[in-house]
C-alpha positions in Angstrom: 190.3 150.9 142.8 188.9 149.2 145.9 186.7 152.3 146.6 185.3 152.1 143.0 184.5 148.4 143.6 182.6 149.2 146.8 180.7 151.9 145.0 179.7 149.7 142.2 178.8 147.0 144.6 176.5 149.3 146.4 175.0 150.4 143.2 174.3 146.8 142.2 172.7 146.1 145.5 170.5 149.2 145.2 169.5 148.2 141.7 168.6 144.7 142.9 166.6 146.0 145.8 164.9 148.5 143.4 164.1 145.6 141.1 162.8 143.5 143.9 160.5 146.4 145.0 159.2 146.8 141.6 158.5 143.2 141.2 156.6 143.1 144.5 154.8 146.2 143.6 153.8 144.7 140.2 152.7 141.5 142.0 150.7 143.4 144.5 149.0 145.3 141.6 148.6 142.4 139.1 147.4 139.7 141.5 144.3 141.6 142.7 143.5 142.8 139.2 143.9 139.3 137.7 141.8 138.0 140.4 139.1 140.5 139.7 139.1 139.6 136.0 139.0 135.9 136.8 136.6 136.0 139.5 134.3 138.9 138.4 134.7 140.4 135.0 135.2 137.2 132.9 132.2 135.3 134.4 130.1 138.5 134.0 131.0 138.7 130.3 129.9 135.1 129.5 127.1 134.7 127.1 123.7 134.2 128.7 121.6 134.3 125.5 122.3 134.3 121.8 119.8 135.5 119.2 121.0 135.1 115.6 124.5 136.8 115.5 123.8 138.8 118.7 125.2 137.8 122.0 123.8 139.0 125.3 126.1 138.7 128.3 125.2 138.1 131.8 125.9 141.8 132.3 123.3 142.7 129.6 120.8 140.6 131.4 121.4 142.3 134.7 121.2 145.8 133.0 117.8 144.7 131.6 116.5 143.5 135.0 117.7 146.6 136.8 116.2 148.9 134.3 112.8 147.3 134.2 112.5 146.8 138.0 113.5 150.4 138.8 110.9 151.8 136.3 108.2 149.7 138.0 109.2 150.9 141.4 109.2 154.5 140.2 105.5 153.9 139.3 104.9 152.5 142.8 104.1 149.0 141.7 106.0 145.7 142.3 108.2 144.5 139.6 107.1 141.4 137.9 109.0 140.9 134.7 108.2 137.3 135.1 108.6 134.8 137.9 111.8 133.4 136.6 115.1 134.4 135.0 114.2 132.4 132.0 111.1 134.6 131.3 113.4 137.6 131.5 115.7 136.0 128.9 112.7 135.2 126.8 111.6 138.8 126.8 115.1 139.9 125.7 115.0 137.3 122.9 111.6 138.5 121.7 112.7 142.1 121.6 115.7 141.1 119.6 113.6 139.1 117.2 111.2 142.1 116.8 114.3 144.3 116.1 115.6 141.8 113.5 112.1 141.7 111.8 111.7 145.4 111.7 112.7 145.9 108.0 110.2 143.1 107.0 107.3 145.3 108.4 108.8 148.7 107.7 109.2 149.5 111.4 111.5 152.3 112.6 112.1 153.8 116.0 113.0 157.5 116.3 114.9 159.1 119.3 111.9 161.0 120.4 109.9 157.9 120.7 112.7 156.4 123.0 112.5 159.4 125.2 108.8 159.4 125.1 108.4 155.8 126.1 110.8 156.2 128.9 109.2 159.2 130.5 105.6 157.9 130.0 106.6 154.8 131.9 108.3 156.9 134.5 105.4 159.1 134.9 107.5 162.2 134.6 105.4 163.8 131.9 101.7 163.2 131.3 101.9 165.0 128.0 105.3 164.4 126.5 107.0 167.6 125.3 110.6 168.6 125.4 110.6 171.2 122.8 111.8 173.9 125.2 115.3 174.2 126.6 114.0 174.0 130.1 112.1 170.8 129.4 115.0 169.2 127.6 117.3 170.1 130.5 114.8 168.6 133.0 114.6 165.5 130.8 118.3 165.1 130.7 118.7 165.6 134.4 116.0 163.1 135.3 117.3 160.5 133.0 120.9 161.0 134.1 119.7 160.6 137.8 117.7 157.5 136.9 120.6 155.9 135.0 123.1 156.7 137.8 120.8 155.0 140.3 121.0 151.8 138.5 124.5 152.2 137.0 123.3 151.9 133.5 125.1 153.4 130.5 123.4 155.7 128.0 124.0 153.1 125.2 122.4 150.3 127.3 119.4 152.5 128.1 119.0 153.3 124.4 119.2 149.7 123.4 116.8 148.3 125.9 114.1 151.0 125.3 114.5 150.9 121.5 114.1 147.2 121.1 111.2 147.2 123.5 109.5 149.7 121.1 110.2 147.4 118.1 108.3 144.8 119.9 105.3 147.0 120.7 105.3 148.2 117.1 105.4 144.7 115.7 102.4 143.8 117.8 100.6 146.8 116.3 101.5 145.7 112.8 100.4 142.1 113.4 97.1 143.4 114.9 96.3 145.3 111.5 96.4 141.9 109.8 93.4 140.7 112.1 90.1 141.0 110.3 87.8 143.5 112.1 84.7 141.6 111.0 84.6 137.9 111.9 82.5 135.0 112.6 81.2 135.1 116.2 79.1 132.8 118.4 77.2 133.9 121.4 78.4 131.7 124.3 77.1 130.8 127.7 78.8 128.8 130.4 77.2 126.7 133.1 79.2 125.6 136.1 78.3 122.6 138.2 79.9 121.1 141.2 78.6 117.6 140.5 76.9 116.1 137.4 74.4 113.4 136.6 72.8 112.3 133.4 69.4 113.3 134.8 70.7 116.8 135.6 72.2 117.3 132.0 69.0 116.0 130.4 66.9 118.5 132.5 69.0 121.4 131.4 68.9 120.4 127.8 65.1 119.9 127.9 64.7 123.5 129.3 66.8 124.8 126.5 64.9 122.9 123.9 61.6 124.2 125.3 62.9 127.7 124.2 63.7 129.0 127.6 65.8 132.0 128.2 69.3 130.6 128.2 70.5 133.4 130.4 67.9 132.5 133.1 68.7 128.8 132.7 72.4 129.5 133.3 71.6 131.5 136.4 69.2 128.8 137.7 71.6 125.8 137.4 75.1 127.3 137.7 76.8 127.0 141.1 79.1 129.7 140.2 78.0 132.6 142.4 79.3 135.1 139.8 76.8 133.6 137.3 73.9 135.6 138.9 75.9 138.7 137.9 76.2 137.7 134.3 79.6 136.1 134.4 78.2 132.9 132.7 77.3 135.0 129.8 80.6 135.1 127.7 78.9 137.1 124.9 79.8 137.3 121.2 83.0 135.4 120.9 85.3 134.9 117.8 87.7 131.9 117.4 91.0 132.3 119.3 89.7 133.9 122.5 89.4 130.7 124.4 91.9 128.4 122.6 90.9 125.4 124.8 87.3 125.7 123.6 87.9 126.5 120.0 87.5 122.9 118.6 84.4 122.5 120.6 82.8 125.7 119.7 84.2 126.2 116.1 85.2 122.8 115.0 88.4 121.9 113.2 88.6 121.2 109.4 92.2 119.8 109.9 91.0 117.3 112.5 87.6 116.7 110.9 85.9 117.9 114.1 82.4 119.4 113.8 81.5 122.4 115.9 79.0 122.2 118.8 75.4 122.6 117.5 73.4 125.7 118.4 71.5 125.5 121.7 73.1 122.1 122.6 75.1 121.5 125.8 78.8 120.7 125.2 80.5 117.8 126.8 81.8 118.8 130.3 85.1 120.5 130.8 86.8 119.8 134.1 88.0 123.0 136.0 90.4 121.3 138.4 91.4 124.5 140.1 87.9 125.2 141.2 86.6 121.6 141.3 83.8 122.4 138.8 82.3 120.9 135.7 81.7 123.5 132.9 79.4 123.1 130.0 79.0 125.5 127.1 76.1 126.5 125.0 76.0 128.3 121.6 73.0 130.7 121.7 73.4 132.3 118.3 75.8 132.7 115.4 76.8 135.8 113.4 78.9 135.4 110.3 79.9 139.0 110.3 80.3 140.5 113.7 82.6 143.4 114.6 85.6 142.5 116.7 85.5 144.3 120.1 88.6 146.2 121.3 89.1 143.6 124.2 89.0 140.7 121.8 91.4 142.5 119.4 93.9 142.9 122.3 93.7 139.3 123.0 94.1 138.2 119.5 97.0 140.6 118.9 98.8 139.1 121.9 98.3 135.6 120.5 99.4 136.8 117.0 102.6 138.1 118.6 103.2 134.8 120.5 102.7 132.8 117.3 105.1 135.1 115.5 107.8 134.7 118.0 107.3 130.9 118.1 107.7 130.7 114.4 110.7 133.0 114.2 112.4 131.2 117.1 112.6 128.2 114.8 114.2 130.3 112.1 116.7 132.3 114.2 119.6 130.6 116.0 118.3 130.9 119.6 120.5 129.6 122.4 120.0 130.1 126.2 123.1 129.9 128.4 121.0 129.4 131.5 122.6 127.1 134.1 123.1 127.2 137.8 126.2 129.3 137.6 124.5 131.9 135.4 121.5 132.0 137.6 123.4 132.4 140.8 125.8 135.1 139.3 123.0 137.2 137.8 120.8 136.9 140.9 123.8 138.1 143.1 124.5 140.9 140.6 121.1 142.4 140.4 121.5 145.2 143.1 118.4 147.3 142.6 118.2 150.9 143.2 115.0 150.2 145.0 112.5 152.2 147.0 111.7 148.9 148.8 113.2 148.2 152.2 116.7 146.6 152.1 115.3 143.3 153.5 113.0 143.0 150.4 115.9 143.0 147.9 117.0 139.4 148.3 116.0 136.8 145.6 114.8 139.5 143.3 114.5 137.1 140.3 113.2 133.9 141.7 112.1 133.2 145.2 
């Protein structure tokens, strides 16, 4: 009986020791894991941006920045998504708003467009074509290599490129609403480093005498570029120079009349260059064709106005604080072709 008691006692001791070992093992496993989730995973999953019902975590923002920076570097150019993290968040928000507005404009994005956009930006194909098995294999290999470099999942890649395409297509649709024939005014600019009433009167007298405005601009403008025609702004529709629109085109809403033809405007102060700038309308055309350059400018402005309006309608929330900024800035580890020393402060200097 005594022997059995000793055996049972030893068994109980072994069981307790085993239990202690298991508990210690569990603690050694759980504590680092818990610490990882508390210190790393949970902060990484916090919302950095909310657009409507869609939440973008800090991880999503890091993925977005990594992807765009690496693409830029593959093209041999410096990455400049914006000079701040806020501008990066703003672009993500605009892409999402474009995606949410797609049905309104009948916009769709196909898989081949995602692949094409990626490889055109990457410079892998000049003429995109993956119809052959060899081309498709090369495509997949290059894409996998790229995504592995920046540790980006296929789903994240698809989402980033697809929504960027919705933004591009939305801009294209908005540009179609811009009339190709519009009121234009032929504008000249005179730059002076100092002004006096006698100087202004002298310039106006020369204009009134019917002098060649182009030559008058070259004669009086202190801007060295004016001699090369820079003072000649050419045929200009409303919206190209927003700060000048009220002067050049007037405003019915504010009951402001436009500048008269061949009359000097009031001076505009160019603080950056310490210059006074005057504008002259040389001619007016009620039906002038819009140039490609002006169409691009007006399309960009239409897109900006669209996002400004939609941002008021959509629940848009930025979770940008010091903690978010610091965490994202630390997490953006770029697969970069730049020297290691240039990878610090990749978002904001």
